[in-house]
N, C-alpha and C positions, 0 to 999 in steps of 0.2 A: 504493500500500500504506500509506504513511504517512498519507495523507488519510483512508483508511478507519479506521485505528487512532485517529486524533485524533477522528474523528466518533463512534467507539464509546465512547471515553473521555468525550467531551462528553455523550453520551446517558446514560451511566452516572451521571455527576455530576448531571445534571438529574433523573433518576429517583430517585437517592438522596436528594435534597433533599425529595422528596415522600413517600417511603416510610420514611425514617428514623424519624419519630415513631411511625408505625404498627408498625414492627418493635420499637421500644422497648417499646410497650405490650403487644404480643403475647408478648414474651419474658419480661418481668419483672412485669407488673402483678398477676398472681395472687399473687405472693409479697409485693410491696410494699404491696398493699392491706391485708394482715394486719399488716404492720409499722406502717402508719399507724394502723390500728385500735387496736393495742396502745398506741401513744404517746398518741393522743387520749383513750383511756380513763383514762390516768394524769393527764391535765391537769385542773386545776381549772376551774370555770365562769368565763366572762367573761375569759379570758386572751387576750393578743395574742401569737401564735406567729410566729417568723421561720423560714421553711422554706428552707434553703440547698440549692439544687439541686433545685427543685421539678419539673423535667422537664415532661412534658405535663400534669401535675396530675390525671391519670386516677385514680391510686390514692388520692389525697387526696379527690377528689370522690365516690368510691364510698363514702366515710364521711360524706357530707353530712348525713345525718339526725342523727348525733351532734354534728356541728359546730353545727347549728342548735339542737339541744336544749340544748347547753351554752353557747350564745352565744359560741363561740370565733371569733376573728378571725385570719386567716392572711395574712401577707405573704410571698409567694414570690419568690425571685430565682433566676436561672439565666443562665449566660453563652452558652447555645446559642439562637440566634435562632429556629431551626425549632421547637424545643420550646416556647419562650415564646409564639410565635404560636399554636400549637395549644392551649396551656394557656389563653390568653386566650379563644379560641373555646369551649373546653370550659366555662370558668367562666360565660360568657354563656349557653351552651346549657343548663346545669343551673340557671340563675337563681340563681347563688351570688355575685354581685358584692358583696352586702352583707357577706359573710363572708370572701371570698377575693380577693386582688389579686395581680398578678404584674408583675415588671419585668425587663427585659433588663439584667442587672447582674452583675459579678463581686463576690464577697464581699470581696475585697481592696480594692475601690474604694467599697464601700457605706458611707455615713455618714448615716444617717437623723437627723432632728431630734427623735427620741423614743426611749425605751427599750422593749425587749420584755420580756414576762414569762418567755419561754422560747424556745429555739431547737431546731431539729431538722435533722440530717443523715441523709437516707434513703439510706444506702449511698454517699453522695457524698464523705465526708470524705477517705478514703484514696486517692481517684483525683485529688485536687487536687495541683497542683505543690508546694504548701507547706502540708501539713495543720496544722502547728504555728502558722503564721502565720494560717491561717483560724480556728483556735480562739481565738487571742488577739484577733483582730478581732471575732469574735462575742461574746466575753466582755465587751468594752467596750460592746456594744450592749444588754446585759441589765441589768435592774433588780437591786438588791441581792438576793442569795439566788436569783437566776434560775438555772434549770437548763438544761443542754444535753443533749438526747437524741440518741443516735447508734445507728443500726442498721447492722450491719457483718457481712460475710461473713468468717469466720475459718478459716484452714487450720490444722489441729492437727498435721499431719505435714509435715515439710519435703519439698518436691518440686521439684528443679531443672528437671524437664521442664515442670511447670506454670508455673514462674517464667519460662521461655522462651516458652511458647505463649500464656499469658493476654493479654499486651499485644497480641498479633497478632489477637485476636478482633475488635478494632475494625475491621480491614480486611475482615473477613468479614461481620460483623453490623451495622456502622456504629455500634455502641454501645461507648463507652469503659468497659471493666470495670476499667481500671487494672492495677496490679501485684498479685501475690499478697500478702495481708496475714496475717501471723502474730500471735498474741496479744502476744508481747513487743514487736513493732514498734508495734502499736496503743497499748499501755500506755506505751511510751516517748514517743510523740507527746503523750499526755495529760499526762504528767509535765513534759515540756519546755514545755508551754503554761501551766504553773503551776496545773493543775487536778488533781482527784482523782476517781477512780471511786467513786461513792456506792452504786451498785447495778448488778447485771448480771443480765439476764433471758434465759434460753434461748428461742429462737424455733424450735428444731428443727434438724434436719440435712438435708443434701442427699439427694435421692432417688438420686443417682448415686454418692455415696460418703459414708460416715459420718465421714470425716476432715475434712469441710467442714461447719461449723456456722454458724448464724445467731444473732446475739446483739444484744440491746438494752442499751446502756450509758447510765447516767444519771450525768453528771459535773457537777462544780461547782468 
């Protein structure tokens, strides 16, 4: 019995490794494609963007025509090996190696030898173990007056049930959605990092509930 159980667990882990990136894209790419589009449209031409938590790169690459037209260079980092491997394949598949690069790297350990014009967290900031530390680290990597773009899911109504269940979604979907994020928690992280919100753009609300909104914050 134990042997069968161990075999089943092993098979699940093996399958999960291969299907995790696919599940990631199926579940969120329709939404994150629009998030990337909004951010890219706000960027100036010829900028070098740091993408923190690039994932599989699918949402970014769906906007490749604008990246090429504006000559935007993107350096993506992610700590998830499975996502990074697929992202690298996607970059080559879309012939975007001149515009996009990816590295397996934690933002806390990343120390490039150059400065970026801007940085972007696509729903990745508040799932990090230390959002404030991540912001401070990225701030050091930006040129003077560089902006940080953050797209984030915000819950407008307090929900103890959601606070309990959301972290458990990782074990069902293989995707880490993190904890529930309320507006005051997000703003507190920005302030603690020594930054200010310069602009907030609404990206709509969830189809499941109007108490869940999607926002783009531009901070400096």
